C-alpha positions as CSV (number, residue, x, y, z in Angstrom):
1,X,-98.2,-146.7,-156.4
2,X,-100.8,-144.1,-155.7
3,X,-102.8,-145.3,-153.0
4,X,-106.3,-143.1,-151.9
5,X,-107.6,-142.2,-148.7
6,X,-106.1,-141.5,-145.3
7,X,-102.5,-142.1,-143.5
8,X,-104.1,-145.3,-141.8
9,X,-105.4,-147.0,-145.4
10,X,-102.4,-145.8,-146.8
11,X,-99.4,-147.0,-144.2
12,X,-102.2,-150.6,-144.3
13,X,-101.2,-151.3,-148.0
14,X,-98.2,-150.4,-147.8
15,X,-97.6,-153.0,-144.9
16,X,-99.2,-155.7,-147.3
17,X,-97.4,-154.9,-149.9
18,X,-94.1,-154.8,-147.6
19,X,-95.1,-158.6,-146.4
20,X,-96.2,-159.2,-150.0
21,X,-92.6,-158.5,-150.8
22,X,-91.2,-160.5,-148.2
23,X,-93.2,-163.4,-149.0
24,X,-92.1,-163.0,-153.2
25,X,-88.5,-163.2,-151.6
26,X,-88.8,-166.1,-149.2
27,X,-90.7,-168.3,-152.0
28,X,-87.5,-167.2,-154.6
29,X,-84.9,-168.4,-152.1
30,X,-86.8,-171.4,-151.4
31,X,-87.5,-172.0,-155.0
32,X,-82.9,-172.0,-155.4
33,X,-82.5,-174.4,-152.3
34,X,-84.8,-176.5,-154.0
35,X,-83.5,-176.3,-157.6
36,X,-80.0,-176.4,-155.7
37,X,-80.4,-179.4,-153.2
38,X,-82.7,-181.7,-156.5
39,X,-80.5,-180.4,-159.1
40,X,-83.8,-179.9,-161.0
41,X,-82.5,-178.4,-164.1
42,X,-85.0,-175.2,-163.8
43,X,-83.9,-171.7,-163.0
44,X,-84.7,-171.3,-158.9
45,X,-87.4,-168.3,-159.4
46,X,-89.3,-170.6,-161.6
47,X,-89.9,-173.0,-159.1
48,X,-90.2,-170.2,-156.3
49,X,-93.1,-169.2,-158.8
50,X,-95.0,-172.5,-158.4
51,X,-94.2,-172.8,-154.7
52,X,-96.1,-169.2,-155.1
53,X,-98.5,-170.8,-157.1
54,X,-99.0,-173.6,-154.9
55,X,-99.2,-171.1,-151.6
56,X,-101.8,-169.2,-153.2
57,X,-103.7,-172.3,-153.6
58,X,-102.9,-174.1,-149.8
59,X,-102.7,-170.6,-147.9
60,X,-105.9,-167.8,-148.2
61,X,-104.4,-165.4,-146.0
62,X,-100.9,-164.9,-148.5
63,X,-103.4,-164.1,-151.0
64,X,-103.6,-160.2,-149.7
65,X,-100.0,-159.7,-149.6
66,X,-98.9,-161.2,-152.6
67,X,-101.9,-158.9,-154.0
68,X,-100.8,-155.8,-153.1
69,X,-96.6,-156.9,-153.9
70,X,-98.3,-157.2,-157.3
71,X,-100.1,-154.4,-157.4
72,X,-97.0,-152.6,-156.5
73,X,-94.9,-154.2,-159.1
74,X,-97.5,-154.0,-162.1
75,X,-97.6,-150.5,-163.1
76,X,-93.2,-150.7,-163.1
77,X,-93.3,-154.2,-165.2
78,X,-92.3,-152.4,-167.9
79,X,-88.7,-151.4,-166.7
80,X,-87.8,-155.2,-166.7
81,X,-87.6,-154.9,-170.2
82,X,-84.1,-152.5,-170.3
83,X,-81.6,-155.2,-168.9
84,X,-82.6,-157.2,-171.9
85,X,-82.5,-154.4,-174.1
86,X,-78.8,-153.7,-173.1
87,X,-77.7,-157.4,-173.2
88,X,-79.1,-157.0,-177.3
89,X,-77.1,-153.9,-177.9
90,X,-74.0,-155.6,-176.0
91,X,-74.0,-158.7,-178.1
92,X,-75.6,-156.5,-181.3
93,X,-72.5,-158.2,-183.8
94,X,-73.1,-161.9,-181.9
95,X,-76.3,-161.4,-183.0
96,X,-75.8,-160.2,-186.7
97,X,-73.6,-163.6,-186.9
98,X,-76.6,-165.6,-185.8
99,X,-79.8,-163.7,-187.0
100,X,-80.5,-166.1,-189.5
101,X,-80.8,-169.0,-187.2
102,X,-82.2,-166.3,-184.3
103,X,-84.5,-165.7,-186.9
104,X,-85.7,-169.3,-187.8
105,X,-86.0,-170.4,-183.7
106,X,-88.6,-167.5,-183.8
107,X,-90.2,-168.5,-186.3
108,X,-90.1,-172.0,-185.0
109,X,-90.7,-171.5,-181.8
110,X,-93.9,-168.5,-182.0
111,X,-95.2,-171.6,-184.8
112,X,-95.3,-174.1,-182.1
113,X,-96.4,-172.2,-179.4
114,X,-99.6,-170.8,-181.6
115,X,-100.5,-174.3,-182.6
116,X,-100.1,-175.6,-179.0
117,X,-102.9,-172.8,-177.9
118,X,-105.0,-174.0,-180.4
119,X,-104.9,-177.5,-180.0
120,X,-105.2,-177.0,-175.7
121,X,-108.3,-174.5,-177.0
122,X,-109.6,-176.6,-179.3
123,X,-109.6,-179.7,-176.0
124,X,-110.9,-177.6,-173.6
125,X,-113.8,-176.3,-175.8
126,X,-114.6,-179.6,-176.4
127,X,-114.6,-181.2,-173.2
128,X,-116.4,-177.7,-171.8
129,X,-119.1,-178.2,-174.2
130,X,-119.0,-182.1,-173.6
131,X,-119.6,-180.8,-169.4
132,X,-122.9,-178.4,-171.2
133,X,-124.7,-181.2,-172.7
134,X,-123.8,-183.4,-169.8
135,X,-125.6,-180.9,-168.0
136,X,-128.6,-180.5,-170.7
137,X,-129.4,-183.9,-170.5
138,X,-129.1,-185.2,-166.7
139,X,-132.3,-184.0,-165.5
140,X,-131.9,-183.6,-161.9
């Protein structure tokens, strides 16, 4: 992370980023705890992400440190693909055996995702159009 400015400004940004990382880990741990205590069939980090989303809405002071942590992580996001790539290479023979099923699943899920996105976009457009018309008709 390249930070411009004085040493004091750099220290403030780094402190905010470290605070943000701490909050991300605390929220992930909370998500893991929720999953283990309730038996919810979701990964703990996903539940932690939902908790983070709630925390952003309910606790505005958390926004700055979480933003600083995100700004520090985003330039290195491509590194997260390395473990997936290693997994693909390790299981290449199994992938070859089930290539047709994997390809079919990819095509079907992609088409399903596109269809769901189009449906939601259409609904949102209709909803916004209805709101625009209501505002235009309301003389207030």
